[in-house]
N, C-alpha and C positions, 0 to 999 in steps of 0.2 A: 763242093757241089751244093747247089741250092736245094734245101729240103722244104717243100711246101707245108708239111705238117708242123715242122718246128716253127716256121714263120707265123703260121696261124696261132700257135700256142703263145708265141711272144706277143703277138698283137692282142690276144685276149687278156694276157696278163697286164699289158699297158692300159687297156680299157678298164680293167677292174681297179687298177691303182688310181686312174683318173676319177672313177665314180666314187671310190672311197674318199678321195681328197675333196671332191665336191660335197659329199654328205657331211664330212667333218667341218668344212668351211661353213656350210649352211647351219649346222647345229651350233657352232661357235657364234655365228652371227645372231641366231635366235636368243641364245643365252645373254649375249651382250645387250640385245634390244630389251630383254626382260629386266636386266639390271638397270638400264637407263630409264625404263618406265617406272620402276620402283623408286629410283632416285628422284624422278620428276614428281611423283606422288608425295614423297617426303618433303620436297621443297614447297609444294602447294600447301601441305599441312602447316609447315613452319610459317609461311606467309600468312595463313589464316589466323594462327595463334598470335602472330605479331599484330595483326589488325585488331583482334579482340583485346589484347593488352593495351594497345593505344587508345581504344575506345574507353576502357576502364580508367586509364590515366586521365583522359579528358573529362570523364564524369567526376572523378575525384577532384580535379582542379576547379571544375565549375561549381561544385557543392560549396555552400556557405559555411561559415565557421560553426553554425549551430548544427549542421548536418554531419560534420566530421567528428568522430569520437576523440576524446582527449587522449594524449599520449600516455600509454601505460594504464589506461582505464579499461574496465571490463563491464559489459552490459549487465545491469542489475534490474531485476523486475521491480516495478513500483510497489507491488503488493508485499514483497519481502523486505522493503526498506523500513528500518526502524522508525517509529512514530516519534516526532520531535516533542519533547515534554512541554516546551513553551506554547505549542499550538493548542494542545488539549488540556493543559493544566494551568499555565501562566495566564493566557488570555481570558479564560472564564473567571479566574480569580479577580482580575482587574474589573471585569464587567460586574461581578457581584458587589465589589466594593463601591463602584460608582453608583449602581442602582440603589444600594442600601443608603448611601449618603443622600441621594436625591429624595427618597421617601422618608428620610428622617428630618427633613426640613420642616420647620414649624409653619406650615401652610394649612389653611382651612378653606373649604368650599361649602357654601350653604350651611355653615356652622359645624361642619364635620371635618375632622383632620384626615390626613392621608393614612391609609392602612400601612401596616408594617409587616409585609410578608417576609419570610425567611428565604431570601434569594439564593442562599448557599445550598438549600436542600435539593433543588433540581440538579445542581451541579454534582453534589455528592452522590445522588442516585444514578446519574448518568455515568459517573466515573466507575461505580461498582459494576455497571452493566457492560461498559466498553471493554475493560481488560483489568486484570490484577496488576497492581503497581505498588512499589515501595514509596513512591513520591506522592501518591494520592492522599494517604492519611496525613502527611505533612501539610499538603495544601488545605485539607479540611481543618486542621488545627490553626493554620494561619487565618482562614476565613472566620473560624469561631472566635479566636482572640480579638480579631477586628470588630466583630459584632459585640463582644463584651465591652470594649472601650466605647463603641458608638452608642450602645443602649444602656450603659452603666451597670451591666451585670457583673457578678463576681468573675474573677479571672478563671478561664478555662470552662466556664459554665456552658457556653454554646459549643465549644469544641467537643465536650463530652456528648452533648445532645445530638450533634451531627455525626460523630463517630459511631454511635449506637446503630442508627439505620444503615449507615454505610457497611458496617460489619455484617449485619443481617442480610442485606441485599447481595453483598459479595458472596456470602455462603450459599445463597439461593440463585446464583448466577446461571447455573445449568438449567434450573427450572424456568428462568425468564427467557431462555433462547426460543425463538420462534413464536412467542406469544403475540396476540393481536394488540392493537393500540388501546383498546378498551381495557384489556386485562393488564397491560402495562400501566395504564392510568390508575387502576385499582391497586396495583402493587405500590405505585408511587404514593397513593393516598395512605396506605398502611405505613409506609416509611415516614410520612409526614406526621401521622398520628403518633407513631412511636417517639419521634423527636420532640414534638410539642408536649406529648404526655409526660415524657421524662423531664422536660423543663418545668412543667406544672408541678410534678412531684418534688423536684429538687427545690423549687421556690417555696413550696409549702413546708418542707423540712427545714429550710434555712431561716425563713421568717416566722415560722409557727403561725402562718396565716395563709389561707387559700386565696390565690389570685382570682380576679373577676372572671367567671366562666364566659361571660359574653365577649369580653375582649380576647380571651383565649380562642373561643370559637371563631371570632372574626379573623384572627390571625391564621387559624387553620384553613379557613375557606380561601383567604387571600393567597395562601401558599399552594393549596391544591390546584388552583387554576393556572399555576405556572408550569404545569407539566409539559405543554408544547415546547418550552425552552429545553427541557431535558430530552424530549424526543428529537429535537433538531440536533442537539449535541451527540446523541447516540447515533442517529442516522449518518452524521458526518464522519465520525471517527471509529465506529464499531468495526468496519471491515478494512480499516487503513493498514492494519498489520496482520498478515495471514497467519502468523504464529499463534494468534489468540482467537481465531475464528471458531 
């Protein structure tokens, strides 16, 4: 016999099952759509990164050889790079030798001969200010021995006369830091007086006769006016190596 209540109960159960099935299908579809959206976003990011990498490769290919770093090389700051000895030691020595030879030529103008300044003194003073070095005393000895042969002095005469002010100025290097040009010129004048005064004393002891004070004073003045060359050398190489600033 047909029972209306049981039929209604079965119908309600079938409707509940259909609604649950519909909700489950909708939830599964939303989850699938979210995964698809996330995958699309990842694909877009990957394509963007590929475009950036391609642009970098194009820039690297278009860069010239001078723009590309050498293989295995590391960037080095210019300030930390060691100072080449031939630049601040070798080249000034050659200039000193050439200038000394020119002024030693037997030329006279209006009855007066050329002065004989000690071109090695500005270089020795500048080396003491620039930085301490084991090669600088060797360079000073080379210039001094060259002057000995050029001017007919006893061997190592000018080498000793040049090493004396170099040692004094090297010891006072911390005091020279930050001084004005006028004060630096005064310090250079003191080093010149020390070198020429020592030469005057050594000559007097060696020959038992005092040199001509006028010629010595003229050589002193001709050497003192050479300070701009020392200043140029200091200005060029003093900050070339940050380890000695």
